[in-house]
N, C-alpha and C positions, 0 to 999 in steps of 0.2 A: 217529346222531352216534356212540354210546356204542360201537356194533357196528364201526364204522369205525375208530376208535382202538385196539381191542380187536385187529382183525384188523391192522393196521400193526405194533402192537406185536410180536405173533406173528411177523410175517413180516420185521420185524426182528432178531429173537432167531434165527431160522433161517438169515439171512444171516451173521449174527456167528458162530455156532457153523460154518457152511460155511467163512468165512475164516479163523478160529482153528486148525483142523484143520491145515493143510499148514504152519504156523507152528510148532506144537507139534512136527511130524514132524521140521521142519527144525533144532529146538534141539536134538535129540536126536543129530542128525550133526555136532553142531561139534567140532572136535579142538581139542587144548590150544593147538598153534598158533594156530588162528582166534583162541581166546579172548585169547592174548597179543596178537594184533595188533589185537584190538578194545579192550583196556584201553588201549594206546597210544594210539589216536586218541581215546579218550575224554580221557586227560591233554592231547592236543594242544588240544583244543576247550576244554579248562578254563583252560589257560595262556593262550589267545588272549583268552578273556572276560574275564579276571584283568586284563590288558594294556590292554583297551580300558576296561575300568573305573577303572582307575586313570588312565589318560589325559584322560576325561571328568572326571574328581573336580580335576585339575590346571587344564583349561581353566575349569571354574567357577569355581575360587579364583582362577584370573588375571583373569579378565573378569567378575567379580560386577558391578562398577560400570557395564559396558556392559550386561549384562542388565537391570538396573534403569532404565537410561535407555531402553531400549527399552520397558520397561513403562509408565513415565511417559509415555512418547511416544504410546503407545498411547491411554492416558487423556485428553491433551490434544488429540489428532488428533479424538475425539469431542466436544470442547468449544468446537472452531472455530466453530459455527453457533449457539453460544450467545451473544448480544450481551451478555447481562447478566454475564458471567463478568467477573472482577476480578483482577489479580495480588495475591498476598499474600506474606507473609514466608515460606511454604515452598513457593512457585510453581518449578516444574522449569523451568528456563533451559537445559537439557540440549539440545544442537541436534539437529535429526533429522538422520538418515542419509541421505536423499536429497533433493537441492534438485527442486522441482517444474518444472524447466526442461529443454528440450529443443533441440538445436542444429536446425536447419533440414533436415541431412542425418540426422538421429536417430541421430547420434553419440555417444559417452559424454561429458559436460561434465565438464572438468576441475575438481579441485578447487581454489579459491581460500584461500590462506593470508593472513588480514588481520594486518597489523602492529598491536601494542599500544600503548597510549597513546592511543587515541581511545575518546570516548564516543558511544552513539546518544542522541539526546533524541527521546521521541515522548508522544503523549498517548492517554490510555485512559481512559473510564468517570470522568471528572471528576478526574484526576489526570495530571501530569505526570510521565515517570518518566525515569531516566539509566542507562543499562546498558553494561559494557564491550563494544567491538567484537569481541572474543575470546569473550564469553558467560560468561567464567569464575567469574561471581559473579550473585547476584540484583540483580534493579533496584532502584535506590533513588528512593523518592518524592521529588521535589523540593518544598522550602517555597514552596506558592504560595498563598497566602491570597486569597480572594476570586475564584480561578479557576472559570471554567465552560466547560464542554466546547460548542463551536459550531462545526459543520461550516465555517459561513460566515465564520469568524473564525480564521484559524490563526495560532498564535503565532509570533513571529519571532525571529529571533537577530540581535543587530547586529554590525557589524563588530568591535566591542571584546569581543564573547563574552558581552554581557547578554542575556537573555531578556525578549523584551516580549510580554505576554500580556493578555487581557481576561477580563472576568466583571461583577463589580459596579462595575467600574469599569476603568482603566488602569493596567498595572503594570510596573515595571522591575525585575527582580533580577538579582544574579551567582547563576548556578547551582552555584559552588563553594563559597557560603557568603556570610553578609551578610543583610542585613533586607531585604525586598522594599520598593521604594518605591511609592506610589500616587500617579502623575502626576496623576491625573485622577479625580473621582468622578463617579459615573453617578445620574441621578435614578431614584425607586423605580420607576416607571411606564415607564421605559426600558430598551432593549436595544441592546447593541452588534451592529451588522450587518456591517462591515467593517473591516479595520485594515491600513495600509502604511506602509512606512518606506521612508524614501529611500536610494539605494545607499551613501551615505557614512555612514548610521546616523545623522546629526543631526536630520533631520525625520521627524515622525510624522505621520499622518492617521487619521481613524477617522469611522465614522458611526453615528447612533444612530436608532431608531426608536421608537414607543410598543408596549408590549407587546401593548395592546389592539387595536392597528390604527387607532386614532382619534387625532390628535392632529400633530404635527409631526416632521419629518425634519431632522435637524441634523448638518451636516458640522464636523469641528474638523482644524485643522492647525496645524503651528508647530513651533520648537525643542522639541525633548524637554522642555527646563526651563520651556516657557512656550508650549503650545500655547493656541489660541484657536479660539472658534466663528468659521466663515468663509462660512458658507451655512444659509439656514434655507428650508423650505416647507411646506408642507401635506401630511400623508401621503394625503390624499383627491385630491391634485394630482400625478399621476405623470406623467412619469416618476419614481419614488421613488429618487434617487439616494443610492449608497454607491460607496466608494472602490475603484476597481480597482488604480490604481498611480500613482508617480510618473512623470513625464517623465524621461528621461535625456539628458543630451549634449548638449544644444542650448545652449550658453552658459548666459546668466541664465533660458535657460526651465526648465534642469534644477533639480529642486527646488522650485520655484517653480510648476509646471504639474501639478495634478492630472488623472487621466484617471479619469473617473466611469462608472458603468454603472448600469442598472436594476434593482432588485428586484421590481419589480411587486408591491410590496404583501406580499410573503412575506418571512418571516425566514430560508427556507432558502437556501442556496448556490446563489442564481440569479442571472443575470447578462446580460441581453440589452442591445444597443446600446452606444455609445460616444460620450463627450462630453469635451472639455478645460476647464479652469477655471483661470482665471490668479490666482496667489495674490498677487500684487502689488497687484490690485485687486479681490478677491473680493466686497466689498459692492456694486460698482457694476458689475462684470461679470455676464453669465450664463453659464450652461453651453454650450459651442460643440457642437453635433452634428458627430461625426466617422461613427457608423456606425448607421444608422437601426436602430431597436429595434421596428418595426411589425411586420417581419419576423421570423422564430425565428432570428436570427443574434446572435451576441454575440463579446466579445474571449476568449480562452482563457489565454495568456501572453505577457508581455513580456519581452524579452531584459533582463536586468539590469543590463547595462553599455552597451546600446545602443538604439534605439527600433526594433528588429526586432518586429514586431507578429506572434502567432499567432492565428487569430480563425476563426469556424466561420461559414459562411453559412446553415447549417441544423442545427439542434438539435432533438431529438426525446424523446420518453418510452420508455425500455425497460421491459418487462416485470420487476415483482420478482420475485425467485427466492423461490419458496415452502419453501426449506429453510432459512431463516434465515441463509444465507451471507453475504448483502449487508444491513448493517444500514441501518434504515429512513430516517435521513436522507440515505444515498447513492441508496438505491432512488428516492427523490421527484425525484432530479436531473433534467435536460435534459442530455443527452450529445450531443456533435458526432457529425453525420453525414458533415460534411465538413471540410477543413482548407486554409486559406489563408495565405500568409506576404506582408506587406508592411511598410513603411516609414511612421513616422510623421515628416513634415517638412513644411516650409514655414511662412510666416507671412501669412495664420492657418494655423494648425496643421491637415494633412489627411493623409488616407492617400493614399499615393504607388500605384502599379501593383500586381498582386497576383498571386502565383504560385500555381497551383491545385497543391497536394500529394495532397491526397484529395477526390475526386468526391462530389457529392451522389448520394443515391438516392432515388428516388421510386415509388410504387405496386408494390412487390415481391410477387407472387403469395405467396410464402414469407416470413414473418418472418425466420426463422433465415438468409436471405442479406443481412440488413442489417449492416453494420459500424458500429463506435461505437467514440470515441477518449475515453480518460480520462488524466490525468495527465500529460500532456506536460512535459517539462523540456527547456531547452535546457543544454549542458556549461558548463562554467566560462568557456572562451573565447567562447562564443555562436556557434560556427562547426558545431555540430550540433545537430538535434533529436532526442530520443527519446521515443516515446509507446507506449501500450498501445492495441492495436485488440483490440476483442472482438466477440463475437456470440453471440447468445441463444438456445436451443431454442424452438421455437415453441408447444411445450405445457408446463404443468407437470412438473416443478419450475422451469423457464426456467433452467436451469444455464447457464454460460457458458463459452465457449472462448477464450483469450487468445493473443495474439502480442505481440513486441515489433519494434518498428520504428525505423529510425533513417535520417535525412537530412541531407545535407551543404547546409550554408548558407553564401553567400560575397556579399558586396559588400553596397550598400544603396542607397535609392531606386530610378533607373531601371537600376542597377546590379546589382540584386539578382537573385540566382540561388540557385534550389533543385533540388537533386538529386533524382533518383527514390529514393523510399524503398526500403531494403532491409530484409528478414527477416533479425533477427538470432538470433531464440529464439521458441518456442513454450513455452507454460504449460500444465499439466492443472490449474490450481487453478480454483476457484470464484469468487474475488475476487483481483485481481492490481492493487496499486496502486504507481507509482515513489514514491521519496522523496528524501533529500537526496545531495548528492554527499560520498562518503568523500573522494575527491582528485580530479584532474583524468581518471581515467580509471575508478575505480571508484565504481557507484551503487548506493543502498541501494535495496530494495524489501520489501514486504509480500505476503505470500500465504498465505492462510486459516490465521490464527493464529501465523504463524511470521514473524520479519525475517531477510533475506537481504542479501547484497551480492553484485554481479556486476561484472567486468572487461570493459567494453564493446569492448575491444580484444581479448582474448584468448577470450572467454567463459566464463571459469573462476568459477565459483559458489562461494559459502560461506555456510553457516547461522550466523547470529549467535544466535539465542535464540527459544524459544517464547513468546509473551504469551498463549496460552490464549483469545483473543477477538481482534475488530478494534482495532487500533490504527495511529494515522497517524504516521508520521515526520516529525519537525520539523527537526531539524538533526543533522550531526557535528560534534563539538569536541574539540579536543586537551583532555588532561588540565592542569589549571591554566589552561585558557582559550586556549591557544596555538592 
């Protein structure tokens, strides 16, 4: 080996001698004119380099803030899979440069300019936060004593702008100031498993179950100022009822009829089957079956201002991503594999004829071909349904691919009509969830540690802020509660 290195070195030396000799001869032949030309060329190169250097210095000085934002964006993008991350006073809320949304034709997504004067309310890691829709300031932690994060119990905004939330009891507070009011206490061995508010904001309902799994299930309902227990059953005697929603708009049935679902002895966000309970005679009336819970079907969302119901006739388990992109309490959920729309009406209350929006899938050879639905929402006027449809890889890390669909809805009862769903966008996020409406055409959503907003009519998207970890959007409110 040593001999080979020596020979190679000698050979390279010979080559350098052979190459350098003609150059030495060539330098002796330069004239004064050639030297002058060479000096001019060198001067031009030096001047050009100096100009570029000055230009780069000016750009760095002008865009220092942008470079800092890009650096912190990279840091936070690495944190999006960490469920334990929480916002702090030093959290960077600088919007990311490129929203993860694409048009069906894969054309550029236009940028959306959100108006000021709006606050996004979201929950994350046992705190509730408020941040400007323009993302110009750090998020504020709201004063919410007793609050406990629970996927099955979303905090609610009343029409008057107050926040209703649960934890070691039921609380009502003004997000812009004031002292939170505890409207109901909770026994030490009980947990809140559902929370609902009537459309006019005057009536509240919730359910509790024993934290140990053994005891009684209680349902409470009534005016915000004086709710009472309306139903009780043994936790071993399922269906284990929890509140799904208040019925809307049927004269005296509105706000006096509760819609119930079955949590199946789980404290997770699980809901199978559907029943109604008349609050006019809760102690003598028994829950009335509307949707069978024996099969894997259940309600998804009720139009907030009518009785149009979206439900799934088949729900199933989706593989949990191994990269931490989906929090545990979301990974254990049963997701809808089908969508159907119907109207709740009649006396006694019943489901009218249904319109199938998305058909069930059974026994597919490739699990990646299954479609699953999450976070469906009705538009404010109730005339359109928007939902996330996703699929998951067949092998670890079980990454998800998502798309946004929109379907027009008209009529009710036997005149109910649901148009074919239209693809409005695709996304490269590992977790995409729809949030609250900014106004009648702009919808907020969460994607991999960042909050966004999208104009469903133009497709324009705005980045609001990075949260650094999973966050669930609760509401959008005007400054001062307007």
